N, C-alpha and C positions, 0 to 999 in steps of 0.2 A: 407545355408539351402541345406540338401544333398537330392539326386536324391528320394531317399524314402518318403520323406516328400512333396518334389514336386509332385511326382504321386499321393500321399495319398489327398493331395490338390485338384489336377485335378479332380481325380473322386470323389469328393465330389461336387464341383463347377458346374461340367458340368449337374446335376441334377436340378439346382436352374431354376428359371423363369428368363427372363430378368428384369422384374419389380423390382425383390428383387436385383438384381447387379447395375440395376439404381438407386435404392435409397440409397443402401448402399454407393454408391459414391457420391452421390447428398449430402445427409444428411452429409456426412463427410467435404467435401469441403465447404457447404453452413455456415456451424455452426463454421468453422473455420475461412473462408473470411469476415464473416458478423456478428460476435460476438453474437448470437441470444439473445435477450432479449425476458422477458415477454411481449404477445401481451397487449396492453391497449386497454380496452372495457368499455363502460359506462354501467351502468347496467338500464335496463328499470325498470317500476313499474311492479312488479308481485302480484298476488293473492296466496294463500296458495294453493299446490296442495294435492290430497288426498293419504295417503299411511300407510298400516298398516302391518308389518313385519309378514311372515307367518313362518318364519325360523330364529329364532335368532342365533347369533355367538356363538361360544363358549367361556367361560371365559379365556381372554388372558390380561387383565389390572387390577390391583389390587391397589385403589388409596390410601387404607392405608399404604400398603407398598412401593406405587410409583415404583411399578414393571410390567415389560411387559414379558409374556410367550409365545413363538412361537417357533414352530419346535421342542418341548420337551426341550427348553433351557430357563430359568428364568434370568431377569437382572433388578437389580433395579438402579434407579436413584435416588440416594439419595437426590441430591440439583435440577439441571436442566436437564430436558429430553433433551438428544443429539439425534434430530431427525436424525443425519447422522451416529450414531453408527453403526459401521460394525465389532466389534469384533468378532462374530459369523458368518460371511460370507455375502454374498451380498443378499442372501435370506431371512435371518434375518432382513435384513436392510431394504430390500423391505416389510416385513411385517408390522414393525415398522409404514411405510409409507402408507400402505394400509388404514390404520384407520377402519379395519374390527370390532376392541373392541368397536365402537361407539352402535355396534347392539346387545352387549350382554346384556342378561337379568339385570345384575346389573348395567348398565350406567344410570345415573340419567341426566335429561336435564341439570342441573348446571355444573356438571362434564365436560359432554360432549363439551358444549361450550367452558368452560375454555380450554381444550386439543386443540381444534380447533383454538383458539385465541392465544394459545402458539405457536402453530404451525406456524400461520400466521407471528406473531411477529420476527419468525427466517426464514421467505421467502426467504432473499437476501441470507442466507447462504446454504439454502438446495443443496444436489447434486442428491442422487439417488431417492429422492422424486418430481424431475423436469425431470423424466424420462416418456415418454410416457405410460409405463405399470402402474406404481403406479399412475400417475395423473389419468388414468382410472377407477380403483378399488377406490380410494380415493373420486375419484367424485360421483361413486354409492352410496358409504356409506353416504358420507355428504349429498347427496339430502335424503336419506331414513332418518337419523336421522334428520335434519331440517324439513322435511316433516312431519314425525309421532308426533316429538314434537311441531310444529306449532311455530318454530324459524326464525323470520324476523330479520336479522341483515345485515346492508349495507353493510358493510365491509367484513365480510364472503362472502355476493353475490357477491363483486368485485372481490376479489380473486379466488372464484370461476368461475365465468364465464371467466374471464382472463384463467383461467386453461385450460379452455374446448377449447378458440379460440386458445391457445398454443398446445392443442392436435391435433385439426385441421390441422397445419400445421406440426404436427411431427407423423401423424398415421404411423403404423408400416409395410409399406408396403417391408421393405427389410426382415421382418420375415415372414409376412402373418399367416396362421394357427391361433391357437387360439388367439394369441397377437391382430391382426389385427379384431378377432371377438369380444375382450374385449372391445378393443375401440371404436366400433360401439355400442356395447350395453350402453356402458356409454354415448357416445354422444346422444343415446336415452333419457336416464334419464336426461342430460343435457337439453334437448330439451323440455321436459313436464316442467320441473322444471322453466325453463325462458320464455316457450312459444315462443321460438326461432325456426323459421321458415329455418333458415340456417342451425342449428344442426341438426333438424329431417331430412331435405332433404338429408343431406350426412349419417345420421345413415340410414336411411332407405335404400337408394342405397347400403350401404356396406352390410347392415343385410341380404338383398333380396338376394345378388349374393353370399356372404361368405356362407351363412346355405345351400343354393343351391348345392354349391359344398362341403361343409365340412361335412353336413349329407349324409351317404350314403345309399343305396335303403333299408338296413336292419335297418337303424335307427341309426348306430353307427355314433359317432364323428370320423373324418377320421384321427386323429392320434393316435387311437385304445388305449388309455388307458381308463380304467372304471373310473378313477379318474377324469381324465379330463371331461370326459364326464358326471359325475355328476355335476361337476362344470359349464358346460357351459349348461346344462339341468337347473339347478337351476338358473343360470342367464336368461333364456329365459321364465321360468315360472314366474321368477318377472317382466319380460317386459311384459307379458300378463296379469299379475296382475295391473302395473302400467297402462296399457291403459285402461283395463275395469273400474278402478276406477276414471280416469278421460277421459271419452269417449265422453266428451262435446268440447274437442279442435280439435282432428283430427278424420276426418271418413274415411277410404279409407280400401284398402283391405290387410293391414298390418297386421293385428289382426288375422285374418283368416290364412294368409300363416305362422303366428307363431304358431297358434292352431294346424295346418296340420305337422309342423315338430317337435312340443313338441309330439304328439302322436307317430310319429315314435320313438323319443327318449327313450321314456316311455318303448314303446314295446321291444327295445334293451336291455336296463335295466334290465326289468323283466326277458328275457330270459337268460343272463349271471350270474343274482342274485344268490347265492348259496340259497338252503333253510334255511340257517342259517343267511340269512340276509348279509352276508359278499360278497365282489365283490372279481373277481379274482385278484391277485398281478401280472399281467401281465404288461409290459412296464412299464412306470414310472407312478407307482401306488403304495400308502402307505396307512397308518391308519392315521384317525383322520385330515385328510384336507378337504375333501368333506363333502355335507350333506350325510348322510346315504340314501339307496334306499328307505327303507321302507318309510322315510319323504319326499322323493320326490314324491313318489306314492301318498302319501295322499295330498300333495300340488296340484297335478296335478289334483286328485279328486274333491277337493274342489273348484277348478276355471273353471271346466267343460271341464277337457281334455277327447277327446273321447277315450276309451279303445280299442285298436288293438292288434292284434296278427300276426304279421310281423316274417316269418322263419329267422333265422340268413343265412346269405348269403355274401354279398360284403367285411364284414368285416373280413372275412376269419377264424373266431371262430365258433365254434360248440358246442354244450352242449348235453349232452347225459343224461337222465333222467330216470334212472330204479330203481324201487323200493328203495335199501338202498341206493345206491351210485348215485355220480353225478361226470360226466367227460368233462372236459373242453379242446377241443383241438384247437391248433391255425396251420392251414394250411394257411396262407393267407402271403403277401408279405410283407417287411419293408414299411410302408408308413406313411404318403404320400411321393411321389418322393421329392417334392423341399422343404420338412421341416419333417423330420423326427428326429427331436431333442429329443423328448420322446420314440425314440425305440430303442429296444433292439436286441441283435444278437440271437434270442430265435426261429427260424422258426422250427416249430415240436414239441415246448413246451406241455407241458400238465399239468393239476392239477387234483387232485382227492380227495373226500372227501365221507366219510360213514355216513350214520345218522347224519350228520350236523358236522362231526368230520374231520378236514384236514389229508390226508396221506401225498400225493405228492404235495410240493407247490412250488411256482416261491419264488425266494430269495428277492424280492420287493426292495425298493429303500430306503437308509437312508440318501443321501445328493445328493445336485444339485452342491456342488465345484468340481472345474475341478482337480481332485485330482487321486490317485491310486485306492480311495473305489469306486467312482463314475465309475471309467473305470471298475473296478471287477463285479460290480453290474448289468453292461450292457454286459457283455462277454458272450460266449457261454456255458462256463462252470458254470455258475451260472442259468443254466436254466436246465429245463428236456428235454435233448435232446441228439446230438449225435455230438462229436468233433472228429476231425483227426487230430492227432500230437499237432503242436503248431498252426495250423492254425485257423482263425475265420470264421465261416460262412458269417457272416457281418463286414465289417472294422467300428465300432463303434470307436469314437476318440474324444478328445476335448471335454469331457463334453455333448455336443449334437450335434456332427458331425457323418455323416455315408458315406464312400466312398463307395467302392464296396460293392452291396447288394444281397445277396441270393433272386433268384427270383424261384415261384414255376412253373415248365415244364411240370406237369402233375397231374391230381386231377380225382379219381374216387370215388363217394358217392351211397352208396346203403342203405337198410334199417338199417342194423346193421354192416356197413363196409366201411372205408374210407381209401382211399391210396393215398397219394401223394410223388412228389420226387422234391427236389431243386437242384439248380446249384452252391450254394455258396462253394464249394471245387473245382468246374472245372477248376481253374488254376492249379491245383495240377491233375487234369484229373478224378475228384472223383464226381458222381452224389450220393447223398443220397434218398432213397425210405424208406419211412416209414409207415407201415399200422397198422390201429385199428381194431379190432375184437371183437364185446363184445356181451354178452347175460345177463341173470339174474344173473349168478353165477360168472363171470370171464371176463377177459379183454383180449386177446392177442394182443401183440403190436410187430410187426416184423420190425427189421430195416435191410436193405440190402444196400451195396454198389456196386458199377458195376466192382468193382476187388479188389484183395486183398490190403491189408494195411500194411502189416508185423506186424500183430498183433498191430499196432500203432492207434485203433480206442478204443474210449471211449463212454458208455453212461453214463449220470448223472440222478441220482433220489432222489430228496431233499426231506427229511422227515420233517416234521411239528416238531416243538421243544419239543412240549409234546409227543413226541413217544422215550421213550428208546432205547439207541444203541441195536440193533437187533445181535444177533448171525448168522452166515454164518454156514451151515449145507451142505456140498459139493456145488451144485450150487442153494441153496434154502435159503431163509430167511423169517421167519416167524414173523409177528406184533401180537404177542398173545394178547394183550390187546383189538386189533379191530378185530381179527378173520382173518387175511388177512395172505396169502401165497404167495409169489413171487418167481417163477421158471426162471432160467435163462438158455435156452439152446444154445449150442455152443459158451459159453463165454469161454474165455480163463483166467480171472482174475475177482475176486470178491473183493471188500474192502470198509472197512467203514471208512469216515474220517469227521472231524467236518467242520463246515462253520459258517459263520454268518448271521443269518436271521434278516431282517428288521422287527422291529414292529413300525415304524416310524422315521422320520427325527430324524436323530443323536441317535436312540434308537435299539439297536440289541442284539440278544441274540444267545448263540452257540445251533446248532442243527447238526444233523448228516445226511450224503447223501451216497448213494450207488454208487461206483463209478464201472463200469464193463467193462472190457477189453475185446476187441474180434477183430478179423480180416476183415471179410466181412459180416458175417451175425449173427444176434442176435435174438433169440427168445424169449420174456420175456411172462410169463402168471401170470397174477396177479388173483389169486383165492379170493373172496369176500365173 
């Protein structure tokens, strides 16, 4: 290992919590020394619990074709389902083991039970499916399906309960973040399904502590991905729904705590969702993974979640809504410190829409594989911000890791003005300051570096793929179809180049981005 890689590793590890490091080593040595086996657990008598799904899963399993579709890739198992199939990467294999397809509208009771039994018959050879995260999501989906369809099968219950007690011994403390939260939500579903006090006690302890930490004061989930925010909110709403449907078992303060957090999360999601119903594609966010905002808003209203209006703050996002346009700005830090796996090098990134039509967009994500594409989509030049030379604002690497990170060191906010500075380029002596000034007809975006760069700075502006390649006339670009004119003051060069915009996992399209070279100061005026 060379010195650079050692330094990168140390600058990553130094941000971890001690508990993450401890469990990383503990699980590593325990599983090798003791050859962990499935936990044996007898199944107590249980009655049916009440469940009625409010959100159906998208169509992903075809019984007729014996095919599964995940992440925009379809695979046919002509004979026997290979639950370990990883020909399309680990995330596709994970989705196969989640069993989310049990809750699609088209799933019958008979076919669903048959798929579960097929899975159980292959229990001894399962690989990815025995990891804590797939156990968690699969557990929730099995509980929902079995409860809604009034299935009582002792063999299924035995495996399900054993899985839950295996999960108890393998909680993802080494990762924390949304993974541990998903573990806890699943334990809650298992607790209600089996009326199990031990599962309930652990789930309640984890959910109260983790939600208290992971939901910020403005309602954002602290990993700052609108997609994961939607996923966690849907899980929280499901948990509230579960407790209300089965309120004769546990009567404590957990429900009130959940409702307060859900109200916060709904407020944040309303604040960042565009008028066209889409969410910003910032950090690890893409299409067709999480329930859409309007569906979550309806769900929350139906189960009695209070409607609150909390201004954006701790998340670092700001959203300006003026007549015909919506401007989303990121003036927050990479986060959370100890688990930035879904963060990008995107400080001062922004998105802009006009009358519901996207103008400047985030590139989004199309893969979780640890490859060049993943690295590209997390890098500085894939966002609407400034890059100096070959340096990154924040050192994203390894698919889900971040070493040195840009920090906000200065922030001023007024009625129609935001100014902030970050130190992501401080190793080369640079501080980047960006300001936004807006009114009904224009947005003025100023970039200023504390010293000259020898014309080595570039600002990137990613256009939506439906916008045709624009013409450059002197220092101006006009987007005629949208009635938008962009003028770059003090620029040294302006060019148009193509890039790949993500439309979902494994789904991209070509689009154009504007690349503006400058030395120390760039004055951008967007007339709308």
